[in-house]
N, C-alpha and C positions, 0 to 999 in steps of 0.2 A: 192572641193577637187577632183583632178583631178586621174581619175582612174590610169590611169601610172606611178603616181609618186608614191604608195606602191608598185606598183608591179615591181617596176627597183631596190627599196630599195630590194627588197629578190629576186633578179636577174634574173625576169621574164620579157617575152619580151609580149605586151600586143600584140605588133603586128609582131607576127614569121611568121606568113602565108608569106610574105614578104624573109625571107629568106627558107622556105622549099625548090626552087624548085635547088639551090645553096646546101645545106643537101644531098639532096635526090642525086644528080650526085655524091656527096663525099661518099657517103655512097654502092654506083655503083651499084643501082636500077634504073628499066628502071620507066621513067614516061610517064603513057598509058594516061592520062590525067590527064589535069592543067587549072582547070578556077578559076576567081574571081566572082563571085556574089552578086548582089543587095540585099539586103535583107530587111525586112521591118517588125517591129514589133510594132503591138498595145502601144500608151504611153503606159498606165498602167501596162501592162505585164515588157517592160523594166525597168520602177518602181520598180515594183515587182521583179525581178532580182536584182537591187543593193540594197533594203529595204535590202535583206535578206545576201545580203556584207557585208552592214554596219553592221549588228548586230554583226559580225566577225571580221570585221577589228579595232571596237571598242577596242579590248583586244590586239592590236597588238601595239606591244612596240612605232616602227613606229609611227604609225597613230598616237595613243595617245603620241606621245613628237612631235609631229606637228600641231598639231589641238586638241584646246581646246574641255573639254568636252559640254562645250554651244554652241560651232562649230557641233559639232557630233552629238550632240541631236536635233538643228535647221533642218541637213539635211535630220536626220532618219524621222520626223516628215513630212519634206515638202514630200517627198520620199514613203512616205505613205501613205497621203493623195490622192498622184498623182495615188498610185497602187490601194487604194479605190474608186476610180472615175472614169473611162473608158469616154475618152471621143472621140468618132469617128473624131474626126477631128483633132486629135493630135496621128503622129506615128515616128518610130523612122529607117531614112534608116543607114545602116552598110554595109560596104562588107568584106566578107569570102573566101577564097581557099576552092577551091576543090583538092584534089587531087585523085589519081587514082594511085597506084605504083605496079609495079609486080620482084619478084626476079629473077636476069640474070640469064636462063640456063650458 
């Protein structure tokens, strides 16, 4: 299951950071700082984050209509196993936008 699919189904954008600079300009605020930073998380911590998420997603109408209970059970079990078994060789890299905004005088 791609995380972006259920998010899109609810009108959410997992990559909202791309739109933030334009939204800030439209709002008339000053962009004091705007940077995209590379973040790294241990694989087991990222697996735990998604393991907790899938427990909520299971009851979501979109998810339950697009994925079988067998698929969700398998994914949940795999995420739990990864979360409970830290491996220092496994990490997840991602990018996150960080912005500092100020009201214009």
